[in-house]
N, CA, C and O atoms as a GROMACS GRO file, in nm:
protein
  524
    1UNK      N    1   2.398  -0.066   1.315
    1UNK     CA    2   2.332  -0.166   1.238
    1UNK      C    3   2.387  -0.137   1.097
    1UNK      O    4   2.362  -0.034   1.035
    2UNK      N    5   2.465  -0.236   1.052
    2UNK     CA    6   2.524  -0.212   0.925
    2UNK      C    7   2.459  -0.307   0.826
    2UNK      O    8   2.478  -0.286   0.707
    3UNK      N    9   2.382  -0.411   0.865
    3UNK     CA   10   2.305  -0.494   0.768
    3UNK      C   11   2.176  -0.441   0.754
    3UNK      O   12   2.117  -0.387   0.847
    4UNK      N   13   2.126  -0.455   0.632
    4UNK     CA   14   1.986  -0.415   0.594
    4UNK      C   15   1.894  -0.512   0.680
    4UNK      O   16   1.926  -0.630   0.696
    5UNK      N   17   1.791  -0.464   0.728
    5UNK     CA   18   1.670  -0.552   0.744
    5UNK      C   19   1.630  -0.638   0.634
    5UNK      O   20   1.631  -0.596   0.519
    6UNK      N   21   1.595  -0.760   0.666
    6UNK     CA   22   1.548  -0.832   0.556
    6UNK      C   23   1.412  -0.823   0.518
    6UNK      O   24   1.372  -0.876   0.415
    7UNK      N   25   1.322  -0.744   0.610
    7UNK     CA   26   1.195  -0.742   0.562
    7UNK      C   27   1.171  -0.596   0.460
    7UNK      O   28   1.067  -0.559   0.405
    8UNK      N   29   1.311  -0.532   0.460
    8UNK     CA   30   1.333  -0.407   0.368
    8UNK      C   31   1.353  -0.451   0.230
    8UNK      O   32   1.310  -0.398   0.127
    9UNK      N   33   1.422  -0.554   0.244
    9UNK     CA   34   1.450  -0.631   0.082
    9UNK      C   35   1.339  -0.666   0.010
    9UNK      O   36   1.333  -0.648  -0.112
   10UNK      N   37   1.249  -0.716   0.074
   10UNK     CA   38   1.103  -0.814   0.056
   10UNK      C   39   1.023  -0.643  -0.006
   10UNK      O   40   0.960  -0.624  -0.110
   11UNK      N   41   1.054  -0.555   0.092
   11UNK     CA   42   0.922  -0.415   0.059
   11UNK      C   43   1.006  -0.363  -0.083
   11UNK      O   44   0.935  -0.338  -0.180
   12UNK      N   45   1.135  -0.347  -0.098
   12UNK     CA   46   1.197  -0.303  -0.235
   12UNK      C   47   1.144  -0.370  -0.348
   12UNK      O   48   1.124  -0.310  -0.454
   13UNK      N   49   1.117  -0.500  -0.330
   13UNK     CA   50   1.058  -0.572  -0.471
   13UNK      C   51   0.917  -0.541  -0.496
   13UNK      O   52   0.858  -0.581  -0.596
   14UNK      N   53   0.860  -0.463  -0.399
   14UNK     CA   54   0.722  -0.416  -0.410
   14UNK      C   55   0.661  -0.359  -0.505
   14UNK      O   56   0.689  -0.240  -0.494
   15UNK      N   57   0.581  -0.378  -0.608
   15UNK     CA   58   0.557  -0.248  -0.695
   15UNK      C   59   0.416  -0.259  -0.713
   15UNK      O   60   0.377  -0.348  -0.788
   16UNK      N   61   0.322  -0.177  -0.651
   16UNK     CA   62   0.169  -0.191  -0.653
   16UNK      C   63   0.111  -0.180  -0.802
   16UNK      O   64  -0.004  -0.215  -0.827
   17UNK      N   65   0.200  -0.130  -0.901
   17UNK     CA   66   0.150  -0.101  -1.033
   17UNK      C   67   0.178  -0.202  -1.129
   17UNK      O   68   0.144  -0.200  -1.247
   18UNK      N   69   0.265  -0.319  -1.051
   18UNK     CA   70   0.265  -0.438  -1.134
   18UNK      C   71   0.268  -0.576  -1.040
   18UNK      O   72   0.370  -0.638  -1.012
   19UNK      N   73   0.133  -0.608  -0.999
   19UNK     CA   74   0.085  -0.697  -0.881
   19UNK      C   75   0.113  -0.832  -0.942
   19UNK      O   76   0.117  -0.925  -0.862
   20UNK      N   77   0.138  -0.866  -1.090
   20UNK     CA   78   0.179  -0.987  -1.148
   20UNK      C   79   0.323  -1.023  -1.078
   20UNK      O   80   0.351  -1.136  -1.035
   21UNK      N   81   0.419  -0.897  -1.072
   21UNK     CA   82   0.545  -0.952  -1.077
   21UNK      C   83   0.564  -0.928  -0.911
   21UNK      O   84   0.672  -0.961  -0.862
   22UNK      N   85   0.468  -0.877  -0.832
   22UNK     CA   86   0.481  -0.862  -0.694
   22UNK      C   87   0.413  -0.979  -0.630
   22UNK      O   88   0.449  -0.994  -0.514
   23UNK      N   89   0.322  -1.069  -0.675
   23UNK     CA   90   0.237  -1.150  -0.618
   23UNK      C   91   0.322  -1.262  -0.529
   23UNK      O   92   0.276  -1.310  -0.425
   24UNK      N   93   0.457  -1.298  -0.587
   24UNK     CA   94   0.511  -1.401  -0.488
   24UNK      C   95   0.560  -1.348  -0.362
   24UNK      O   96   0.600  -1.426  -0.276
   25UNK      N   97   0.560  -1.211  -0.342
   25UNK     CA   98   0.612  -1.166  -0.217
   25UNK      C   99   0.502  -1.188  -0.093
   25UNK      O  100   0.535  -1.172   0.025
   26UNK      N  101   0.382  -1.222  -0.128
   26UNK     CA  102   0.282  -1.249  -0.026
   26UNK      C  103   0.262  -1.397   0.015
   26UNK      O  104   0.287  -1.494  -0.057
   27UNK      N  105   0.218  -1.401   0.130
   27UNK     CA  106   0.186  -1.562   0.166
   27UNK      C  107   0.046  -1.568   0.086
   27UNK      O  108  -0.023  -1.471   0.051
   28UNK      N  109   0.019  -1.707   0.065
   28UNK     CA  110  -0.102  -1.747  -0.008
   28UNK      C  111  -0.212  -1.719   0.078
   28UNK      O  112  -0.324  -1.718   0.026
   29UNK      N  113  -0.200  -1.691   0.231
   29UNK     CA  114  -0.328  -1.641   0.304
   29UNK      C  115  -0.276  -1.503   0.356
   29UNK      O  116  -0.295  -1.482   0.476
   30UNK      N  117  -0.223  -1.419   0.292
   30UNK     CA  118  -0.194  -1.283   0.340
   30UNK      C  119  -0.320  -1.187   0.358
   30UNK      O  120  -0.418  -1.200   0.284
   31UNK      N  121  -0.316  -1.094   0.454
   31UNK     CA  122  -0.442  -1.024   0.453
   31UNK      C  123  -0.368  -0.879   0.471
   31UNK      O  124  -0.280  -0.846   0.551
   32UNK      N  125  -0.448  -0.789   0.348
   32UNK     CA  126  -0.440  -0.638   0.344
   32UNK      C  127  -0.561  -0.574   0.387
   32UNK      O  128  -0.662  -0.559   0.318
   33UNK      N  129  -0.540  -0.531   0.524
   33UNK     CA  130  -0.639  -0.461   0.591
   33UNK      C  131  -0.645  -0.314   0.545
   33UNK      O  132  -0.558  -0.232   0.576
   34UNK      N  133  -0.761  -0.282   0.463
   34UNK     CA  134  -0.758  -0.137   0.392
   34UNK      C  135  -0.855  -0.041   0.495
   34UNK      O  136  -0.968  -0.077   0.528
   35UNK      N  137  -0.805   0.063   0.530
   35UNK     CA  138  -0.896   0.152   0.599
   35UNK      C  139  -0.902   0.304   0.570
   35UNK      O  140  -0.887   0.397   0.649
   36UNK      N  141  -0.930   0.305   0.413
   36UNK     CA  142  -0.935   0.435   0.395
   36UNK      C  143  -1.060   0.487   0.347
   36UNK      O  144  -1.121   0.456   0.244
   37UNK      N  145  -1.087   0.566   0.430
   37UNK     CA  146  -1.239   0.649   0.438
   37UNK      C  147  -1.262   0.722   0.322
   37UNK      O  148  -1.371   0.779   0.307
   38UNK      N  149  -1.168   0.729   0.232
   38UNK     CA  150  -1.190   0.828   0.123
   38UNK      C  151  -1.222   0.734  -0.025
   38UNK      O  152  -1.256   0.774  -0.136
   39UNK      N  153  -1.197   0.599   0.026
   39UNK     CA  154  -1.230   0.502  -0.088
   39UNK      C  155  -1.322   0.399  -0.011
   39UNK      O  156  -1.262   0.293   0.008
   40UNK      N  157  -1.435   0.400   0.032
   40UNK     CA  158  -1.491   0.326   0.131
   40UNK      C  159  -1.541   0.193   0.070
   40UNK      O  160  -1.558   0.097   0.145
   41UNK      N  161  -1.569   0.182  -0.076
   41UNK     CA  162  -1.588   0.087  -0.162
   41UNK      C  163  -1.449  -0.026  -0.153
   41UNK      O  164  -1.466  -0.146  -0.175
   42UNK      N  165  -1.326   0.025  -0.122
   42UNK     CA  166  -1.203  -0.056  -0.095
   42UNK      C  167  -1.170  -0.096   0.035
   42UNK      O  168  -1.070  -0.163   0.061
   43UNK      N  169  -1.270  -0.047   0.135
   43UNK     CA  170  -1.221  -0.063   0.263
   43UNK      C  171  -1.259  -0.230   0.307
   43UNK      O  172  -1.348  -0.299   0.259
   44UNK      N  173  -1.180  -0.260   0.392
   44UNK     CA  174  -1.202  -0.403   0.451
   44UNK      C  175  -1.088  -0.507   0.430
   44UNK      O  176  -0.976  -0.456   0.413
   45UNK      N  177  -1.095  -0.636   0.427
   45UNK     CA  178  -0.988  -0.737   0.457
   45UNK      C  179  -1.001  -0.764   0.305
   45UNK      O  180  -1.114  -0.772   0.257
   46UNK      N  181  -0.893  -0.777   0.228
   46UNK     CA  182  -0.867  -0.831   0.130
   46UNK      C  183  -0.739  -0.949   0.136
   46UNK      O  184  -0.618  -0.938   0.154
   47UNK      N  185  -0.813  -1.044   0.116
   47UNK     CA  186  -0.738  -1.178   0.141
   47UNK      C  187  -0.677  -1.265   0.056
   47UNK      O  188  -0.738  -1.286  -0.049
   48UNK      N  189  -0.547  -1.335   0.077
   48UNK     CA  190  -0.481  -1.403  -0.026
   48UNK      C  191  -0.436  -1.325  -0.150
   48UNK      O  192  -0.483  -1.217  -0.185
   49UNK      N  193  -0.334  -1.397  -0.213
   49UNK     CA  194  -0.278  -1.312  -0.325
   49UNK      C  195  -0.366  -1.239  -0.423
   49UNK      O  196  -0.351  -1.129  -0.477
   50UNK      N  197  -0.464  -1.333  -0.432
   50UNK     CA  198  -0.578  -1.321  -0.550
   50UNK      C  199  -0.662  -1.172  -0.464
   50UNK      O  200  -0.677  -1.068  -0.528
   51UNK      N  201  -0.696  -1.179  -0.361
   51UNK     CA  202  -0.749  -1.062  -0.319
   51UNK      C  203  -0.672  -0.941  -0.286
   51UNK      O  204  -0.727  -0.832  -0.271
   52UNK      N  205  -0.534  -0.959  -0.274
   52UNK     CA  206  -0.450  -0.835  -0.267
   52UNK      C  207  -0.447  -0.787  -0.411
   52UNK      O  208  -0.481  -0.671  -0.437
   53UNK      N  209  -0.408  -0.871  -0.507
   53UNK     CA  210  -0.398  -0.827  -0.633
   53UNK      C  211  -0.524  -0.766  -0.682
   53UNK      O  212  -0.523  -0.661  -0.746
   54UNK      N  213  -0.625  -0.825  -0.654
   54UNK     CA  214  -0.799  -0.749  -0.683
   54UNK      C  215  -0.796  -0.612  -0.653
   54UNK      O  216  -0.823  -0.520  -0.731
   55UNK      N  217  -0.757  -0.600  -0.514
   55UNK     CA  218  -0.774  -0.459  -0.438
   55UNK      C  219  -0.700  -0.370  -0.522
   55UNK      O  220  -0.766  -0.273  -0.562
   56UNK      N  221  -0.561  -0.377  -0.568
   56UNK     CA  222  -0.490  -0.279  -0.653
   56UNK      C  223  -0.512  -0.279  -0.761
   56UNK      O  224  -0.464  -0.190  -0.831
   57UNK      N  225  -0.613  -0.403  -0.830
   57UNK     CA  226  -0.650  -0.371  -0.961
   57UNK      C  227  -0.782  -0.249  -0.958
   57UNK      O  228  -0.809  -0.152  -1.028
   58UNK      N  229  -0.836  -0.304  -0.856
   58UNK     CA  230  -0.980  -0.204  -0.836
   58UNK      C  231  -0.917  -0.068  -0.794
   58UNK      O  232  -0.975   0.028  -0.845
   59UNK      N  233  -0.816  -0.038  -0.715
   59UNK     CA  234  -0.725   0.068  -0.687
   59UNK      C  235  -0.687   0.162  -0.821
   59UNK      O  236  -0.707   0.283  -0.827
   60UNK      N  237  -0.635   0.088  -0.914
   60UNK     CA  238  -0.579   0.138  -1.031
   60UNK      C  239  -0.689   0.187  -1.125
   60UNK      O  240  -0.673   0.287  -1.195
   61UNK      N  241  -0.824   0.101  -1.124
   61UNK     CA  242  -0.937   0.124  -1.219
   61UNK      C  243  -1.000   0.238  -1.160
   61UNK      O  244  -1.037   0.329  -1.234
   62UNK      N  245  -1.015   0.244  -1.051
   62UNK     CA  246  -1.080   0.400  -0.953
   62UNK      C  247  -1.008   0.497  -0.997
   62UNK      O  248  -1.072   0.577  -1.066
   63UNK      N  249  -0.865   0.527  -0.979
   63UNK     CA  250  -0.775   0.637  -1.030
   63UNK      C  251  -0.722   0.647  -1.162
   63UNK      O  252  -0.638   0.732  -1.190
   64UNK      N  253  -0.780   0.538  -1.270
   64UNK     CA  254  -0.737   0.543  -1.382
   64UNK      C  255  -0.600   0.555  -1.389
   64UNK      O  256  -0.542   0.651  -1.440
   65UNK      N  257  -0.539   0.444  -1.330
   65UNK     CA  258  -0.393   0.425  -1.366
   65UNK      C  259  -0.305   0.540  -1.295
   65UNK      O  260  -0.184   0.538  -1.316
   66UNK      N  261  -0.357   0.638  -1.214
   66UNK     CA  262  -0.287   0.742  -1.134
   66UNK      C  263  -0.198   0.718  -0.996
   66UNK      O  264  -0.103   0.786  -0.956
   67UNK      N  265  -0.252   0.610  -0.940
   67UNK     CA  266  -0.210   0.599  -0.808
   67UNK      C  267  -0.055   0.585  -0.788
   67UNK      O  268  -0.005   0.494  -0.854
   68UNK      N  269   0.013   0.644  -0.726
   68UNK     CA  270   0.163   0.651  -0.704
   68UNK      C  271   0.192   0.664  -0.532
   68UNK      O  272   0.133   0.726  -0.443
   69UNK      N  273   0.284   0.594  -0.532
   69UNK     CA  274   0.345   0.601  -0.404
   69UNK      C  275   0.469   0.662  -0.358
   69UNK      O  276   0.578   0.609  -0.381
   70UNK      N  277   0.456   0.782  -0.290
   70UNK     CA  278   0.624   0.831  -0.246
   70UNK      C  279   0.662   0.777  -0.123
   70UNK      O  280   0.603   0.812  -0.020
   71UNK      N  281   0.776   0.675  -0.119
   71UNK     CA  282   0.798   0.670   0.026
   71UNK      C  283   0.848   0.767   0.112
   71UNK      O  284   0.915   0.849   0.048
   72UNK      N  285   0.843   0.788   0.220
   72UNK     CA  286   0.922   0.882   0.275
   72UNK      C  287   0.989   0.841   0.414
   72UNK      O  288   1.061   0.925   0.468
   73UNK      N  289   0.971   0.727   0.469
   73UNK     CA  290   1.054   0.654   0.557
   73UNK      C  291   0.994   0.481   0.571
   73UNK      O  292   0.889   0.433   0.526
   74UNK      N  293   1.085   0.426   0.635
   74UNK     CA  294   1.055   0.277   0.644
   74UNK      C  295   1.124   0.252   0.760
   74UNK      O  296   1.244   0.281   0.758
   75UNK      N  297   1.079   0.208   0.856
   75UNK     CA  298   1.117   0.171   0.997
   75UNK      C  299   1.109   0.000   1.033
   75UNK      O  300   0.999  -0.051   1.054
   76UNK      N  301   1.215  -0.069   1.038
   76UNK     CA  302   1.192  -0.191   1.095
   76UNK      C  303   1.175  -0.164   1.261
   76UNK      O  304   1.241  -0.088   1.332
   77UNK      N  305   1.046  -0.265   1.303
   77UNK     CA  306   1.050  -0.259   1.424
   77UNK      C  307   1.019  -0.430   1.452
   77UNK      O  308   0.928  -0.504   1.413
   78UNK      N  309   1.148  -0.456   1.545
   78UNK     CA  310   1.143  -0.593   1.586
   78UNK      C  311   1.188  -0.696   1.448
   78UNK      O  312   1.230  -0.636   1.349
   79UNK      N  313   1.181  -0.815   1.443
   79UNK     CA  314   1.208  -0.924   1.356
   79UNK      C  315   1.099  -0.936   1.251
   79UNK      O  316   1.127  -0.993   1.145
   80UNK      N  317   0.976  -0.886   1.272
   80UNK     CA  318   0.838  -0.905   1.193
   80UNK      C  319   0.808  -0.808   1.114
   80UNK      O  320   0.784  -0.819   0.994
   81UNK      N  321   0.809  -0.683   1.196
   81UNK     CA  322   0.736  -0.551   1.147
   81UNK      C  323   0.817  -0.451   1.073
   81UNK      O  324   0.937  -0.432   1.091
   82UNK      N  325   0.743  -0.391   0.989
   82UNK     CA  326   0.808  -0.249   0.921
   82UNK      C  327   0.703  -0.153   0.897
   82UNK      O  328   0.599  -0.180   0.836
   83UNK      N  329   0.737  -0.022   0.953
   83UNK     CA  330   0.606   0.071   0.947
   83UNK      C  331   0.681   0.184   0.838
   83UNK      O  332   0.791   0.237   0.845
   84UNK      N  333   0.609   0.192   0.768
   84UNK     CA  334   0.648   0.266   0.615
   84UNK      C  335   0.538   0.368   0.658
   84UNK      O  336   0.433   0.346   0.717
   85UNK      N  337   0.598   0.506   0.605
   85UNK     CA  338   0.524   0.626   0.588
   85UNK      C  339   0.551   0.649   0.437
   85UNK      O  340   0.656   0.621   0.378
   86UNK      N  341   0.434   0.705   0.380
   86UNK     CA  342   0.432   0.747   0.228
   86UNK      C  343   0.339   0.841   0.208
   86UNK      O  344   0.248   0.869   0.286
   87UNK      N  345   0.367   0.908   0.065
   87UNK     CA  346   0.276   1.025   0.034
   87UNK      C  347   0.219   0.953  -0.084
   87UNK      O  348   0.286   0.934  -0.186
   88UNK      N  349   0.086   0.910  -0.069
   88UNK     CA  350   0.003   0.867  -0.190
   88UNK      C  351  -0.072   0.986  -0.280
   88UNK      O  352  -0.156   1.067  -0.241
   89UNK      N  353  -0.022   0.970  -0.401
   89UNK     CA  354  -0.138   1.044  -0.509
   89UNK      C  355  -0.218   0.963  -0.607
   89UNK      O  356  -0.178   0.863  -0.667
   90UNK      N  357  -0.345   1.023  -0.615
   90UNK     CA  358  -0.394   0.970  -0.720
   90UNK      C  359  -0.519   1.065  -0.775
   90UNK      O  360  -0.565   1.151  -0.701
   91UNK      N  361  -0.565   1.046  -0.892
   91UNK     CA  362  -0.674   1.129  -0.930
   91UNK      C  363  -0.815   1.054  -0.915
   91UNK      O  364  -0.837   0.941  -0.958
   92UNK      N  365  -0.885   1.116  -0.864
   92UNK     CA  366  -1.047   1.064  -0.849
   92UNK      C  367  -1.132   1.145  -0.912
   92UNK      O  368  -1.151   1.256  -0.861
   93UNK      N  369  -1.189   1.115  -1.015
   93UNK     CA  370  -1.276   1.200  -1.082
   93UNK      C  371  -1.192   1.330  -1.127
   93UNK      O  372  -1.091   1.318  -1.196
   94UNK      N  373  -1.230   1.429  -1.092
   94UNK     CA  374  -1.152   1.561  -1.152
   94UNK      C  375  -1.052   1.624  -1.048
   94UNK      O  376  -1.002   1.735  -1.057
   95UNK      N  377  -1.034   1.532  -0.948
   95UNK     CA  378  -0.972   1.603  -0.828
   95UNK      C  379  -0.808   1.516  -0.814
   95UNK      O  380  -0.797   1.397  -0.845
   96UNK      N  381  -0.727   1.573  -0.779
   96UNK     CA  382  -0.589   1.505  -0.776
   96UNK      C  383  -0.611   1.481  -0.611
   96UNK      O  384  -0.684   1.563  -0.555
   97UNK      N  385  -0.562   1.389  -0.540
   97UNK     CA  386  -0.588   1.371  -0.425
   97UNK      C  387  -0.461   1.322  -0.360
   97UNK      O  388  -0.403   1.233  -0.422
   98UNK      N  389  -0.402   1.364  -0.240
   98UNK     CA  390  -0.259   1.353  -0.186
   98UNK      C  391  -0.301   1.336  -0.050
   98UNK      O  392  -0.358   1.422   0.018
   99UNK      N  393  -0.264   1.198  -0.010
   99UNK     CA  394  -0.275   1.162   0.121
   99UNK      C  395  -0.108   1.109   0.182
   99UNK      O  396  -0.023   1.051   0.115
  100UNK      N  397  -0.100   1.150   0.321
  100UNK     CA  398  -0.006   1.081   0.382
  100UNK      C  399  -0.074   0.989   0.457
  100UNK      O  400  -0.183   1.002   0.512
  101UNK      N  401   0.022   0.860   0.454
  101UNK     CA  402  -0.062   0.726   0.522
  101UNK      C  403   0.084   0.664   0.566
  101UNK      O  404   0.198   0.680   0.523
  102UNK      N  405   0.029   0.585   0.673
  102UNK     CA  406   0.129   0.496   0.745
  102UNK      C  407   0.096   0.336   0.700
  102UNK      O  408  -0.025   0.312   0.712
  103UNK      N  409   0.157   0.249   0.663
  103UNK     CA  410   0.139   0.117   0.641
  103UNK      C  411   0.223   0.024   0.731
  103UNK      O  412   0.344   0.034   0.716
  104UNK      N  413   0.184  -0.056   0.811
  104UNK     CA  414   0.240  -0.135   0.881
  104UNK      C  415   0.235  -0.281   0.824
  104UNK      O  416   0.126  -0.336   0.810
  105UNK      N  417   0.368  -0.354   0.786
  105UNK     CA  418   0.387  -0.454   0.710
  105UNK      C  419   0.438  -0.564   0.813
  105UNK      O  420   0.528  -0.539   0.892
  106UNK      N  421   0.376  -0.685   0.808
  106UNK     CA  422   0.450  -0.809   0.892
  106UNK      C  423   0.486  -0.913   0.792
  106UNK      O  424   0.407  -0.977   0.722
  107UNK      N  425   0.615  -0.923   0.793
  107UNK     CA  426   0.700  -0.999   0.704
  107UNK      C  427   0.758  -1.096   0.784
  107UNK      O  428   0.820  -1.060   0.884
  108UNK      N  429   0.746  -1.242   0.748
  108UNK     CA  430   0.813  -1.339   0.814
  108UNK      C  431   0.884  -1.446   0.704
  108UNK      O  432   0.819  -1.486   0.607
  109UNK      N  433   0.999  -1.482   0.724
  109UNK     CA  434   1.050  -1.562   0.621
  109UNK      C  435   1.042  -1.523   0.495
  109UNK      O  436   1.008  -1.597   0.403
  110UNK      N  437   1.076  -1.389   0.482
  110UNK     CA  438   1.077  -1.349   0.330
  110UNK      C  439   0.953  -1.324   0.285
  110UNK      O  440   0.946  -1.263   0.178
  111UNK      N  441   0.809  -1.368   0.359
  111UNK     CA  442   0.695  -1.308   0.286
  111UNK      C  443   0.590  -1.227   0.344
  111UNK      O  444   0.571  -1.245   0.464
  112UNK      N  445   0.518  -1.141   0.284
  112UNK     CA  446   0.446  -1.055   0.359
  112UNK      C  447   0.308  -1.145   0.381
  112UNK      O  448   0.243  -1.218   0.306
  113UNK      N  449   0.293  -1.103   0.524
  113UNK     CA  450   0.160  -1.191   0.588
  113UNK      C  451   0.059  -1.133   0.615
  113UNK      O  452  -0.050  -1.187   0.600
  114UNK      N  453   0.076  -0.986   0.670
  114UNK     CA  454  -0.042  -0.897   0.686
  114UNK      C  455   0.001  -0.791   0.695
  114UNK      O  456   0.113  -0.769   0.742
  115UNK      N  457  -0.103  -0.674   0.636
  115UNK     CA  458  -0.050  -0.528   0.602
  115UNK      C  459  -0.184  -0.437   0.680
  115UNK      O  460  -0.304  -0.458   0.665
  116UNK      N  461  -0.136  -0.358   0.744
  116UNK     CA  462  -0.248  -0.249   0.783
  116UNK      C  463  -0.211  -0.117   0.724
  116UNK      O  464  -0.107  -0.056   0.748
  117UNK      N  465  -0.330  -0.070   0.626
  117UNK     CA  466  -0.330   0.028   0.572
  117UNK      C  467  -0.391   0.142   0.609
  117UNK      O  468  -0.513   0.140   0.595
  118UNK      N  469  -0.334   0.264   0.663
  118UNK     CA  470  -0.406   0.346   0.780
  118UNK      C  471  -0.398   0.488   0.702
  118UNK      O  472  -0.296   0.555   0.689
  119UNK      N  473  -0.503   0.515   0.661
  119UNK     CA  474  -0.516   0.639   0.611
  119UNK      C  475  -0.618   0.765   0.657
  119UNK      O  476  -0.736   0.750   0.624
  120UNK      N  477  -0.593   0.849   0.707
  120UNK     CA  478  -0.675   0.965   0.771
  120UNK      C  479  -0.809   1.024   0.703
  120UNK      O  480  -0.822   1.035   0.582
  121UNK      N  481  -0.873   1.048   0.765
  121UNK     CA  482  -1.037   1.086   0.683
  121UNK      C  483  -1.004   1.186   0.615
  121UNK      O  484  -1.047   1.181   0.500
  122UNK      N  485  -0.935   1.290   0.645
  122UNK     CA  486  -0.903   1.389   0.546
  122UNK      C  487  -0.767   1.391   0.460
  122UNK      O  488  -0.657   1.396   0.515
  123UNK      N  489  -0.782   1.387   0.333
  123UNK     CA  490  -0.642   1.387   0.262
  123UNK      C  491  -0.577   1.530   0.300
  123UNK      O  492  -0.627   1.634   0.343
  124UNK      N  493  -0.423   1.485   0.262
  124UNK     CA  494  -0.343   1.623   0.314
  124UNK      C  495  -0.347   1.731   0.191
  124UNK      O  496  -0.308   1.846   0.206
  125UNK      N  497  -0.392   1.688   0.086
  125UNK     CA  498  -0.411   1.815  -0.007
  125UNK      C  499  -0.501   1.753  -0.134
  125UNK      O  500  -0.478   1.645  -0.190
  126UNK      N  501  -0.593   1.831  -0.162
  126UNK     CA  502  -0.668   1.816  -0.300
  126UNK      C  503  -0.663   1.916  -0.411
  126UNK      O  504  -0.693   2.030  -0.376
  127UNK      N  505  -0.634   1.900  -0.526
  127UNK     CA  506  -0.598   1.985  -0.626
  127UNK      C  507  -0.695   1.967  -0.742
  127UNK      O  508  -0.723   1.848  -0.759
  128UNK      N  509  -0.752   2.047  -0.823
  128UNK     CA  510  -0.844   2.060  -0.938
  128UNK      C  511  -0.743   1.989  -1.052
  128UNK      O  512  -0.631   2.034  -1.075
  129UNK      N  513  -0.797   1.873  -1.121
  129UNK     CA  514  -0.737   1.780  -1.207
  129UNK      C  515  -0.743   1.871  -1.342
  129UNK      O  516  -0.649   1.871  -1.421
  130UNK      N  517  -0.855   1.945  -1.360
  130UNK     CA  518  -0.881   1.980  -1.497
  130UNK      C  519  -0.800   2.087  -1.536
  130UNK      O  520  -0.809   2.108  -1.657
  131UNK      N  521  -0.713   2.175  -1.468
  131UNK     CA  522  -0.626   2.269  -1.502
  131UNK      C  523  -0.485   2.204  -1.536
  131UNK      O  524  -0.391   2.275  -1.570
   0.00000   0.00000   0.00000
């Protein structure tokens, strides 16, 4: 396969720290399914561009702007799906929390329609942020 998958081009534009610049990537009725047991107040479905932007604003607020995504791999599956593995880091209270996650993206006609954010119950690593 010599041509890049079109869904990967959409994901390359996504910046969760600048949702104003990324909002156009999402369909009006897109849904972000969050299943993060470490942040129960953010679990559930976040609907539409506004709902997804509000989710990332709440995540930024909860982590005091420390949320970072380090992509590990992105694998297209058929014409619509991309499975992304990443290592996410954020500071919660006085702990640096590192979590390996999988996110399944459904992208059609250049727009993100649905996202399943799958986070394990236990973080990969937790460090003291006070040192």
